[in-house]
N, C-alpha and C positions, 0 to 999 in steps of 0.2 A: 444539511444536516440539521436534525433537531438538537439543538445545544441542552435540552432538558436529559437526553437519554446519556450519562456520565458513568463512570466505573463504581465510585463510591456516594454518589449523592451527597455533598459535602458542599454545603454552602457557604464556606470558608475559602473554597479553591475555585479554580475557574475548571472548565472542561480540560482545557489543553494540561494544564497541572497534575489532573486527575490521570489521565492518559499517561503523563509521564513517571507518574509514580506508580501505574499498576506496568509498565513493561519493565521497567526498574525493577519491580517484583519477579514476573516472569520470566525473566531474560534467560536464565539458566535453561529453563525448562522448555522454552519457546520452539523450536526446534524440532525436537521430538514430538510434542504434541502436535506442532503442525502438520506431521507426516500422520499420525493417528488420528486428527479429524479429517483430515483430506483423504484419507485411504492412500496417500502418497501422489494423488494424482493433482496435486499442485506444482509439482516437478514438471509434468507435462505443460501447466499453464504458462508456468514462469518462461520456457524453453519458448514461445509462442511469440509471448512479451519480447523476449531478446531477439528473435529475427525478424520482428516489426520495427525495434528500435534502432538495429544496426543493418538495417537494408540498406540505406545509404553511404554507409560506412562514414560515422561521425569521428569527429576526433575529440568533440568533448560531452560527455555525459552526464547528467544530475540525475540520482536516483532518493528520490523524496520520499520518505518513512523507510529509509531502508533497513531499519533493524538490525539484524543480525549481520545483513549485508548478502543472504542468498542471491539476488538479483543480481547484485551488483559483480559478484564474483562470477557468476555465469557470462556476463557481458565481458568480463573481461579477458575471456578467450577469444575476441574478437579482432581485430584489429583496430579498436579504438584506441586513443592516445592517453587519455584521462578519464577516469569515472569520481565522481564525488557522491558518495551519500550521506544524506543528511535525514538528521533524526531528532526528537527531543529528549530521547532517550539515552541517556548515560549508560545504564547499565547494557541496553541492548548494543550501541555503538562496540563498548568494551569486549562483549562477545565476538561482535564481528571483526573487531580488531585483531583479535589472537585467529581467527579463521582466516585472516588476510595473511597475518605474520608467518601462518603454517606454510601457506601457499607461495610464500615471498612474492606477494602480490602486492607490497606495500609502494613502492614506486609507481604503481598504475592506478590505485584504488586509495584516496583521501577520504576519511570519515569525518564529517563537521557536526556537531552537536549547536543545532540552531533552530530555531521557529520557521515553519514552512509559511507562515504567514506575514514573516516578514524576515526574507533571505539574504545573508549579507554577501551580494552579489550582483555585477553591473547588469543594465538592461543589456538583451542580446548576446547572452552568455554561452549559453549552449546549443550544439546541435540537434539533440534530443534531449527528451526528461521523461522518465518512469516512474509509477506511483504503484505500488505491489500492496491490495490489501491494507492501505493506509489512508484513503482519501476521504474514508465515512470518519476515521479519528479527526479531521480538522473539526475546530472550534467552529470558525466560521467559512462556511465552503466558498461562497463567491469571493472572499477576500483571498483566499489560497491561492482558487483558480486563476485570479486576478494577478498574482505572482508568479504563477508559473508562465504564463501568458508572458510575462514583463522580461523576465530573463530567457525566455525561449527565443533564437534568431527567427527571424523569416525564413519561412519557407521550412523550420526545423519539425521535428515529430514531438506528439506528445502521447504517450502509450499509460492507457489505466488499466488495471488486473483488479476486478473487485469482486465481491460476491452480491451475487441477485436472486431473484427468488423466482423458481420455477414457475409457470402459468398453466402448465396442461397435468391433466388427471392421468396417473396416479403420483407423478412427481413432486406436485403441489404439496398435496397431503403429507407425504414421505417425509420432503425438506422440512415440512412445518414442523412434523413432529420429532424429525431428529433434532432441530436447532432449539427448538425449545426446551425439551426434555434430555436428549442424549448428550447434547455438545456440553452444558453445564454441568452434567453428573462427571463427564471426562474433566472437566477442568478442576471440579473439584476433588476429583478421585487423584490426579495427576501434578495437579498444580498448587503452589505455598497460598495462592491466594484464591480464595474462594468466591469472589465475586465477578472477577475477571471475564472469564468464560462466559458468564449468564448477560455481561456488558458487549461480549462481542457477537453475542447472538439475537441480542435484543437490539443493536445498532445496525447488524447488516438487514433485521426484518424492515428497520424505518428507512433506509437509505434510497433514493429515489435511482433507480435502474432503469435499461433500455433506455427508449425513447426519453423519458422523463430526464436524465441526465444530459442526455444527448442535446436537449432543450436547455438547460442550464448551460453548457459548453456553447452552444451558440449565442446566448445571451451576453457569455463574459466574451465572445469574440473571437473565439475560435472558430476555423473552416475544416471542410473537407473532413467531416466527423461521421464516423462509422462506431456499431456496435455490434461485436460478435459473441453472442453465448455459448457457452461451455458446457459441456458435460449435462445436458438435460435443463441449461439453464440456471446451474447453481452458482454459475461465475459468468462474468462477462468482460472481454476484452475491449477495451475503446479506443480509436485512433484518430486524433486531430492535427491540425498544421496550423501554423501562425501566418 
């Protein structure tokens, strides 16, 4: 990920500090904005991630960049024994904890405030790891992926859901127009943070996707890597193992 694409262009803060600040600010609006921006399609994508992550009946799952816990809550409906939701935004975790409490799933889901590039877990701790729309916010992608590889058990599955860029006409042109002009406008109208959704669209456009991300995963040490474009290529689901 290009470290120069940051939410606030602040010289006094690192990218991860700015990302944490941004998500703290928009936490209360985040779920609603996601539904509006993706036209609700993100729910379908998340269900596919859950199916892939729970296919081998894992006992412990780590959901990185868990945000308000949408994916963790979906995975809690499976036979998994424990889900750890990790995020650097205390504001997002607070919203997620409220949802967990409302559904009485605090015995199954634990929210952890931590940096994905320095995770407080032992080697080979998790049977499956997921990241939904968070990997492009890593300050140092190679470091974050190496940490994920470290805490994933041998044979465990790593599933990524992330935005990508359509490559075929007319979806490529339509997606460019939507992310450059419409998405930031919706963010400004509905969010407290005028810059947040401009950053999200810029970071999505700059992030490696498809074979480029698969290559990075291979270089990190993952194997059995597959990329599956979703909805004309506006998002992709990646699977990899250790």
